[in-house]
Residue frames as a rotation matrix with the C-alpha (Angstrom) as fourth column:
MET 1
0.403 0.907 -0.122 93.57
-0.523 0.119 -0.844 129.58
-0.751 0.404 0.522 48.88
PHE 2
-0.508 -0.477 0.717 93.85
0.245 0.718 0.651 126.88
-0.826 0.507 -0.248 46.35
SER 3
-0.409 0.189 -0.893 93.21
-0.800 -0.545 0.251 127.41
-0.439 0.817 0.374 42.57
VAL 4
0.761 0.646 0.062 91.03
-0.408 0.551 -0.728 125.59
-0.504 0.529 0.683 39.99
GLY 5
0.727 -0.456 -0.513 93.12
-0.416 0.303 -0.858 123.03
0.546 0.837 0.031 38.30
GLU 6
-0.261 -0.839 0.478 95.45
-0.908 0.045 -0.418 122.35
0.329 -0.543 -0.773 41.24
HIS 7
0.250 0.254 -0.934 95.88
0.072 0.958 0.279 118.88
0.966 -0.137 0.221 42.76
VAL 8
-0.202 -0.154 0.967 95.62
-0.903 -0.354 -0.245 118.51
0.380 -0.922 -0.068 46.55
ILE 9
-0.767 0.081 -0.636 95.51
0.291 0.928 -0.233 115.74
0.571 -0.364 -0.735 49.06
TYR 10
-0.144 0.771 0.621 92.13
-0.752 -0.493 0.438 115.77
0.643 -0.404 0.651 50.72
GLY 11
0.318 0.276 0.907 91.97
-0.912 0.352 0.212 113.83
-0.261 -0.894 0.363 54.04
THR 12
-0.398 -0.431 0.809 91.95
-0.233 0.901 0.366 110.06
-0.887 -0.043 -0.459 53.30
HIS 13
0.789 0.611 0.073 90.49
-0.018 0.141 -0.990 110.60
-0.615 0.779 0.122 49.81
GLY 14
-0.002 -0.894 0.449 94.00
0.799 0.269 0.539 110.92
-0.602 0.359 0.713 48.47
VAL 15
-0.860 -0.486 -0.155 94.92
0.266 -0.687 0.676 112.99
-0.435 0.540 0.721 45.46
CYS 16
0.255 0.950 0.179 92.07
0.809 -0.109 -0.578 115.15
-0.530 0.292 -0.796 44.18
ARG 17
-0.740 -0.375 0.558 91.89
0.644 -0.635 0.427 117.68
0.194 0.675 0.712 41.41
ILE 18
-0.310 0.660 -0.684 90.08
0.249 -0.638 -0.728 120.98
-0.918 -0.396 0.034 42.10
GLY 19
-0.408 0.250 0.878 87.73
0.907 0.221 0.359 121.18
-0.104 0.943 -0.317 39.24
ASP 20
-0.097 0.513 0.853 85.90
0.348 -0.786 0.512 124.37
0.933 0.346 -0.102 40.21
ILE 21
-0.906 0.127 -0.404 85.04
0.326 -0.401 -0.856 126.84
-0.271 -0.907 0.322 42.97
VAL 22
-0.484 0.780 0.397 81.26
0.379 -0.223 0.898 127.37
0.789 0.585 -0.187 42.98
THR 23
-0.895 0.304 0.328 78.72
-0.446 -0.562 -0.697 129.24
-0.027 -0.770 0.638 44.87
MET 24
-0.471 0.759 -0.449 75.58
0.295 0.615 0.731 127.23
0.831 0.212 -0.514 46.01
PRO 25
0.145 0.617 0.774 72.78
-0.620 -0.553 0.557 128.00
0.771 -0.561 0.302 48.23
PHE 26
-0.645 -0.191 -0.740 73.10
0.500 0.626 -0.598 126.84
0.577 -0.756 -0.308 51.91
GLY 27
-0.367 0.635 -0.680 70.00
0.789 -0.174 -0.589 127.52
-0.492 -0.753 -0.437 53.91
THR 28
0.748 0.661 -0.066 69.13
0.560 -0.681 -0.471 131.16
-0.356 0.316 -0.879 53.33
ASP 29
0.375 -0.762 -0.528 72.69
-0.461 -0.647 0.607 132.14
-0.804 0.016 -0.594 52.41
ASP 30
0.887 -0.260 -0.382 75.03
-0.264 0.394 -0.881 131.40
0.379 0.882 0.281 49.49
ARG 31
0.611 -0.719 0.331 78.31
-0.262 0.210 0.942 129.45
-0.747 -0.663 -0.060 50.16
GLU 32
0.372 -0.533 -0.760 81.45
-0.882 0.053 -0.469 128.90
0.290 0.844 -0.450 48.14
TYR 33
0.682 -0.203 0.703 82.79
-0.172 0.889 0.425 125.39
-0.711 -0.410 0.571 47.69
TYR 34
-0.450 -0.842 -0.298 85.79
-0.794 0.224 0.566 123.79
-0.409 0.491 -0.769 46.33
VAL 35
0.790 0.610 -0.064 84.68
-0.573 0.696 -0.432 121.09
-0.219 0.378 0.899 43.91
LEU 36
-0.336 -0.888 0.313 87.19
-0.792 0.446 0.416 118.06
-0.509 -0.108 -0.854 44.27
SER 37
0.772 0.377 -0.512 87.51
-0.588 0.729 -0.350 114.97
0.241 0.571 0.785 41.96
PRO 38
0.304 -0.677 0.670 89.51
-0.512 0.477 0.714 112.18
-0.803 -0.561 -0.202 43.47
LEU 39
-0.290 -0.504 -0.813 91.88
-0.956 0.119 0.267 110.74
-0.038 0.855 -0.517 40.98
THR 40
-0.963 -0.164 0.214 91.08
-0.173 0.985 -0.024 107.24
-0.206 -0.060 -0.977 42.06
ASP 41
-0.342 0.886 0.312 87.39
0.871 0.424 -0.249 107.72
-0.353 0.186 -0.917 41.47
PRO 42
-0.991 -0.132 0.024 86.82
0.127 -0.867 0.482 110.62
-0.043 0.481 0.876 38.99
ARG 43
-0.357 0.925 0.131 83.04
0.367 0.010 0.930 109.90
0.859 0.380 -0.343 39.05
SER 44
0.197 0.338 -0.921 82.97
0.980 -0.056 0.189 111.12
0.012 -0.940 -0.342 42.72
THR 45
-0.031 -0.140 0.990 82.59
0.254 -0.959 -0.128 114.64
0.967 0.247 0.065 43.74
ILE 46
-0.080 -0.021 -0.997 83.52
0.997 0.022 -0.080 116.19
0.024 -1.000 0.019 46.93
PHE 47
0.394 0.261 0.881 82.27
0.300 -0.943 0.146 119.63
0.869 0.207 -0.450 47.93
VAL 48
-0.246 -0.503 -0.828 84.44
0.967 -0.071 -0.244 121.51
0.064 -0.861 0.504 50.55
PRO 49
0.780 0.595 0.194 83.09
0.573 -0.804 0.160 124.75
0.251 -0.013 -0.968 51.84
LEU 50
-0.027 -0.851 0.525 85.68
0.397 -0.491 -0.775 127.53
0.917 0.188 0.351 51.68
ASP 51
0.075 0.086 0.993 84.38
-0.688 -0.717 0.114 128.96
0.722 -0.692 0.005 55.00
SER 52
0.963 0.265 0.054 85.00
-0.210 0.606 0.767 125.75
0.170 -0.750 0.639 56.92
GLU 53
0.257 -0.948 0.185 88.32
-0.962 -0.269 -0.042 125.91
0.090 -0.167 -0.982 58.49
VAL 54
0.134 -0.118 0.984 88.10
-0.527 0.833 0.172 122.29
-0.840 -0.541 0.049 59.65
LEU 55
0.728 0.280 0.625 87.37
0.314 0.675 -0.668 120.90
-0.609 0.682 0.404 56.17
VAL 56
0.885 -0.465 -0.030 89.72
-0.280 -0.478 -0.833 123.21
0.373 0.745 -0.553 54.27
SER 57
0.282 -0.831 0.480 92.49
-0.933 -0.121 0.338 122.15
-0.223 -0.543 -0.810 56.65
GLN 58
0.336 -0.132 0.933 92.28
-0.015 0.989 0.145 118.68
-0.942 -0.062 0.330 55.38
MET 59
0.948 -0.077 0.310 93.26
0.315 0.073 -0.946 119.89
0.050 0.994 0.093 52.02
ARG 60
0.377 -0.895 -0.238 97.07
-0.056 -0.278 0.959 119.83
-0.925 -0.348 -0.155 51.51
PRO 61
0.530 -0.141 -0.836 99.19
-0.842 -0.206 -0.499 120.40
-0.102 0.968 -0.228 48.47
VAL 62
0.961 -0.271 -0.061 100.77
0.259 0.952 -0.162 117.39
0.102 0.140 0.985 46.94
LEU 63
0.430 -0.889 -0.156 104.47
0.120 -0.115 0.986 117.03
-0.895 -0.443 0.057 47.68
THR 64
0.583 -0.388 -0.714 107.09
-0.812 -0.268 -0.518 117.77
0.010 0.882 -0.471 45.10
LYS 65
0.722 -0.476 -0.502 109.62
0.185 0.832 -0.524 115.12
0.667 0.285 0.688 43.85
GLU 66
-0.279 -0.926 0.254 112.21
-0.101 -0.235 -0.967 116.93
0.955 -0.295 -0.028 45.87
GLU 67
-0.017 0.395 0.919 109.98
-0.987 -0.156 0.049 116.90
0.162 -0.906 0.392 49.08
ILE 68
0.947 0.282 -0.157 109.36
-0.268 0.958 0.105 113.10
0.180 -0.057 0.982 48.59
ASP 69
0.368 -0.855 -0.365 113.11
0.238 0.466 -0.852 112.45
0.899 0.227 0.375 48.08
GLU 70
-0.379 -0.442 0.813 113.91
-0.572 -0.578 -0.582 114.61
0.727 -0.685 -0.034 51.32
LEU 71
0.389 0.672 0.630 111.35
-0.918 0.223 0.328 112.67
0.080 -0.706 0.704 53.27
LEU 72
0.934 -0.029 -0.356 112.68
-0.037 0.983 -0.178 109.32
0.355 0.179 0.918 52.19
SER 73
0.055 -0.998 0.005 116.30
0.123 0.002 -0.992 110.36
0.991 0.055 0.122 52.96
SER 74
-0.398 -0.200 0.895 115.32
-0.734 -0.515 -0.442 111.40
0.550 -0.833 0.058 56.40
LEU 75
0.747 0.665 0.024 113.43
-0.578 0.631 0.518 108.21
0.329 -0.401 0.855 57.29
GLU 76
-0.562 -0.803 0.199 115.38
-0.796 0.460 -0.394 106.07
0.225 -0.380 -0.897 59.73
ARG 77
-0.022 0.467 -0.884 114.36
-0.221 0.860 0.460 102.43
0.975 0.206 0.084 59.62
GLY 78
-0.036 0.091 -0.995 113.05
0.725 0.688 0.037 101.19
0.688 -0.720 -0.091 62.99
SER 79
-0.765 -0.305 0.567 112.71
0.002 -0.882 -0.472 104.73
0.644 -0.360 0.675 64.34
LEU 80
0.070 0.863 0.500 109.31
-0.887 -0.176 0.428 103.78
0.457 -0.473 0.753 65.86
CYS 81
-0.919 -0.353 0.172 109.08
-0.393 0.812 -0.431 101.04
0.012 -0.464 -0.886 68.46
TRP 82
-0.564 0.738 -0.371 106.30
0.263 0.586 0.766 98.64
0.783 0.335 -0.524 68.43
ILE 83
-0.514 0.546 0.662 103.22
-0.802 -0.580 -0.144 99.67
0.305 -0.605 0.736 70.36
ALA 84
-0.960 0.049 -0.275 102.19
0.081 0.991 -0.108 96.47
0.267 -0.126 -0.956 72.18
ASN 85
-0.492 0.863 -0.114 98.85
0.121 -0.062 -0.991 97.81
-0.862 -0.502 -0.074 73.57
ASP 86
-0.528 0.389 0.755 96.27
0.848 0.198 0.492 97.26
0.042 0.900 -0.434 70.69
SER 87
0.569 0.822 -0.022 94.10
0.817 -0.568 -0.104 100.10
-0.098 0.041 -0.994 71.65
GLU 88
0.307 -0.609 -0.732 97.13
0.098 -0.745 0.660 102.44
-0.947 -0.274 -0.169 71.97
ARG 89
-0.750 -0.573 0.331 98.49
0.297 0.156 0.942 101.22
-0.591 0.805 0.053 68.60
LYS 90
-0.162 0.792 0.588 95.06
0.987 0.120 0.111 101.59
0.017 0.598 -0.801 66.98
ALA 91
0.759 0.336 -0.558 94.70
0.441 -0.895 0.061 105.25
-0.479 -0.292 -0.828 68.36
PHE 92
-0.109 -0.895 -0.433 98.25
0.009 -0.436 0.900 106.02
-0.994 0.094 0.056 67.13
CYS 93
-0.735 -0.247 0.631 97.67
0.552 0.322 0.769 104.69
-0.393 0.914 -0.100 63.64
GLN 94
0.294 0.887 0.357 94.24
0.956 -0.280 -0.092 106.35
0.019 0.368 -0.929 63.26
ALA 95
0.690 -0.030 -0.723 95.72
0.215 -0.946 0.244 109.72
-0.691 -0.324 -0.646 64.39
THR 96
-0.359 -0.929 -0.092 98.70
0.111 -0.140 0.984 109.36
-0.927 0.343 0.153 62.10
ILE 97
-0.499 0.279 0.821 96.59
0.856 0.309 0.415 108.69
-0.137 0.909 -0.393 59.06
ARG 98
0.539 0.836 -0.101 94.18
0.835 -0.546 -0.066 111.47
-0.110 -0.049 -0.993 59.92
SER 99
0.334 -0.558 -0.760 97.12
0.193 -0.749 0.634 113.92
-0.922 -0.359 -0.143 60.43
GLY 100
0.982 0.013 0.190 98.33
0.189 -0.180 -0.965 113.53
0.022 0.984 -0.179 56.89
ASP 101
0.385 -0.921 -0.059 101.94
-0.787 -0.361 0.501 113.88
-0.483 -0.146 -0.863 58.06
ARG 102
0.763 -0.142 -0.630 103.83
-0.431 0.615 -0.660 111.81
0.482 0.775 0.409 55.41
LEU 103
-0.343 -0.934 -0.103 106.96
-0.555 0.290 -0.780 111.18
0.758 -0.211 -0.617 57.41
GLU 104
-0.417 0.222 0.882 104.86
-0.834 0.293 -0.468 109.92
-0.362 -0.930 0.063 60.32
MET 105
0.721 0.681 -0.129 102.92
-0.632 0.568 -0.527 107.68
-0.286 0.462 0.840 57.89
LEU 106
0.350 -0.694 -0.629 106.27
-0.459 0.458 -0.761 106.29
0.816 0.555 -0.158 56.54
ARG 107
-0.626 -0.656 0.421 107.45
-0.681 0.197 -0.706 105.72
0.380 -0.729 -0.570 60.03
MET 108
-0.004 0.698 0.716 104.30
-0.796 0.431 -0.425 103.98
-0.605 -0.572 0.554 60.98
ILE 109
0.847 0.225 -0.481 104.44
-0.501 0.637 -0.586 101.75
0.174 0.737 0.653 57.84
ASP 110
-0.098 -0.911 -0.401 107.95
-0.495 0.394 -0.775 100.85
0.864 0.123 -0.489 58.63
MET 111
-0.553 -0.017 0.833 106.92
-0.826 0.139 -0.546 100.00
-0.107 -0.990 -0.091 62.16
LEU 112
0.396 0.886 0.240 104.13
-0.768 0.463 -0.442 97.77
-0.503 -0.010 0.864 60.86
TYR 113
0.612 -0.310 -0.727 106.31
-0.554 0.489 -0.674 96.13
0.564 0.816 0.128 58.22
ILE 114
-0.478 -0.876 0.060 108.93
-0.655 0.310 -0.689 95.14
0.585 -0.369 -0.722 60.74
HIS 115
-0.401 0.407 0.821 106.36
-0.739 0.385 -0.552 93.69
-0.541 -0.828 0.147 63.16
GLN 116
0.725 0.631 -0.276 104.69
-0.660 0.523 -0.540 91.83
-0.196 0.574 0.795 60.12
GLU 117
0.137 -0.691 -0.710 108.08
-0.536 0.551 -0.640 90.23
0.833 0.468 -0.295 59.26
GLU 118
-0.754 -0.397 0.523 108.64
-0.649 0.329 -0.686 89.27
0.101 -0.857 -0.505 63.00
MET 119
0.132 0.835 0.534 105.16
-0.738 0.442 -0.509 87.65
-0.662 -0.327 0.675 63.02
LYS 120
0.708 0.115 -0.696 106.02
-0.623 0.566 -0.540 85.66
0.332 0.817 0.472 59.76
ASP 121
-0.230 -0.972 -0.044 109.27
-0.668 0.190 -0.720 84.60
0.708 -0.136 -0.693 61.38
GLN 122
-0.778 0.031 0.628 107.44
-0.583 0.337 -0.739 83.30
-0.234 -0.941 -0.244 64.35
LYS 123
-0.887 0.447 -0.116 104.76
0.249 0.673 0.696 81.67
0.390 0.588 -0.708 62.19
LYS 124
-0.369 0.781 -0.504 102.06
0.626 -0.192 -0.756 83.86
-0.687 -0.594 -0.418 63.70
HIS 125
0.083 0.574 0.815 99.41
0.959 -0.269 0.092 85.97
0.272 0.773 -0.572 62.07
PHE 126
-0.914 -0.261 0.310 99.55
0.265 -0.964 -0.028 89.78
0.306 0.056 0.950 61.52
HIS 127
-0.479 0.766 -0.429 96.70
0.373 -0.265 -0.889 91.47
-0.795 -0.586 -0.158 63.30
VAL 128
0.010 0.560 0.828 93.87
0.997 -0.066 0.032 92.24
0.073 0.826 -0.559 60.75
THR 129
0.836 0.463 -0.294 93.65
0.511 -0.853 0.111 95.79
-0.199 -0.243 -0.949 62.16
ASP 130
0.093 -0.933 -0.348 97.29
0.009 -0.349 0.937 96.37
-0.996 -0.090 -0.024 61.71
GLU 131
-0.533 -0.184 0.826 97.03
0.757 0.333 0.562 95.07
-0.379 0.925 -0.039 58.13
ARG 132
0.440 0.807 0.395 94.16
0.896 -0.426 -0.127 97.48
0.066 0.409 -0.910 57.51
PHE 133
0.754 -0.274 -0.597 96.14
0.018 -0.900 0.436 100.53
-0.657 -0.340 -0.673 58.88
LEU 134
-0.349 -0.932 0.094 99.23
0.133 0.050 0.990 99.47
-0.928 0.358 0.106 56.85
ARG 135
-0.369 0.166 0.914 97.19
0.908 0.273 0.317 99.23
-0.197 0.947 -0.252 53.58
GLU 136
0.685 0.725 0.071 95.39
0.726 -0.672 -0.147 102.53
-0.059 0.152 -0.987 54.13
ALA 137
0.448 -0.725 -0.522 98.68
-0.127 -0.630 0.766 104.36
-0.885 -0.277 -0.375 54.91
GLU 138
-0.505 -0.695 0.511 100.25
0.377 0.355 0.856 102.68
-0.776 0.625 0.083 51.86
LYS 139
0.122 0.623 0.773 97.39
0.988 -0.005 -0.152 103.62
-0.090 0.782 -0.616 49.55
LEU 140
0.895 0.269 -0.355 97.57
0.280 -0.960 -0.022 107.27
-0.346 -0.079 -0.935 50.50
LEU 141
0.243 -0.856 -0.457 101.28
-0.365 -0.517 0.774 107.65
-0.899 -0.021 -0.438 50.06
HIS 142
-0.465 -0.399 0.790 101.60
0.509 0.610 0.607 105.37
-0.724 0.685 -0.080 47.08
GLU 143
0.378 0.684 0.624 98.92
0.906 -0.135 -0.400 107.20
-0.189 0.717 -0.671 45.29
GLU 144
0.908 -0.123 -0.399 100.58
-0.074 -0.988 0.137 110.61
-0.411 -0.095 -0.906 45.98
PHE 145
-0.062 -0.996 0.068 104.10
-0.188 0.079 0.979 109.38
-0.980 0.047 -0.192 45.13
SER 146
-0.213 -0.017 0.977 102.96
0.744 0.646 0.173 107.78
-0.634 0.763 -0.125 42.01
PHE 147
0.802 0.571 0.173 101.09
0.586 -0.698 -0.412 110.91
-0.115 0.432 -0.895 40.87
VAL 148
0.792 -0.440 -0.424 104.15
-0.248 -0.866 0.435 113.17
-0.558 -0.239 -0.795 41.66
LEU 149
-0.184 -0.953 0.241 106.79
-0.264 0.284 0.922 110.93
-0.947 0.106 -0.303 40.40
GLY 150
0.243 0.302 -0.922 105.00
-0.957 -0.077 -0.278 109.98
-0.155 0.950 0.270 37.22
ILE 151
-0.823 -0.464 -0.329 105.51
-0.506 0.861 0.050 106.12
0.260 0.208 -0.943 37.92
PRO 152
0.021 0.824 -0.566 103.11
-0.149 0.563 0.813 103.32
0.989 0.067 0.135 38.24
ARG 153
0.517 0.312 0.797 101.82
-0.815 -0.106 0.570 102.55
0.263 -0.944 0.199 41.73
ALA 154
0.981 -0.146 -0.130 103.36
0.156 0.985 0.077 99.15
0.117 -0.096 0.989 41.43
ASP 155
0.201 -0.967 0.155 106.91
0.557 -0.018 -0.831 100.85
0.806 0.253 0.535 41.15
VAL 156
0.619 0.119 0.776 106.42
-0.377 -0.822 0.426 103.02
0.689 -0.556 -0.464 44.34
VAL 157
0.953 -0.233 0.194 107.71
-0.066 0.465 0.883 100.47
-0.296 -0.854 0.428 46.86
SER 158
0.415 -0.888 0.199 110.95
0.910 0.404 -0.096 99.93
0.005 0.221 0.975 44.87
TYR 159
0.240 -0.331 0.913 111.42
0.256 -0.885 -0.388 103.66
0.937 0.326 -0.127 44.58
ILE 160
0.771 0.235 0.591 110.97
-0.462 -0.432 0.774 104.06
0.437 -0.871 -0.225 48.25
VAL 161
0.893 -0.432 0.123 113.31
0.282 0.751 0.597 101.25
-0.351 -0.498 0.793 49.20
GLU 162
0.309 -0.837 0.452 116.01
0.851 0.031 -0.524 102.39
0.424 0.547 0.722 46.79
ARG 163
0.379 -0.100 0.920 115.83
-0.110 -0.992 -0.063 105.95
0.919 -0.077 -0.387 48.26
VAL 164
0.893 0.052 0.447 115.96
-0.448 0.003 0.894 104.77
0.045 -0.999 0.026 51.92
GLU 165
0.740 -0.663 0.115 118.79
0.634 0.744 0.214 102.29
-0.227 -0.086 0.970 51.29
ARG 166
0.277 -0.672 0.686 120.78
0.616 -0.424 -0.664 104.99
0.737 0.607 0.297 49.46
SER 167
0.339 -0.020 0.941 120.46
-0.358 -0.927 0.110 107.29
0.870 -0.374 -0.322 52.40
SER 168
0.996 0.081 0.030 121.41
-0.064 0.453 0.889 104.71
0.058 -0.888 0.457 55.10
């Protein structure tokens, strides 16, 4: 169980602060909810019922600096091969982002970056859907890394590159 004041990752909403745990009526019963405020949009409020295993399972603790550094040192560039079939690649990217697995998201981002560079070299366009998945995964990871590391989001890429190159 999470506590008021903790920061968590909630699904694709990114880093959220648990502002409260409240009891509210639900039909004829009362139900307890986590009250989440996304850091990127503090005016938004997300209510997550404590008794919903599916929704609560989308809440994950934010990584620590040590866990981020460990992830980055374990990342092997080019470890995922390009998925040529558009629908298979789309399903893979959707599942990876939904899973919240940071290492898999890093691997997916790496795969997309490599393909994007190949497309540039060939003077071809990067697929719009691939671009959308790349930006969505980057947004989630960069927001969390920025929050945990206490650095601006603009500095996250250089932090990642430095750590990955150092471990290669």
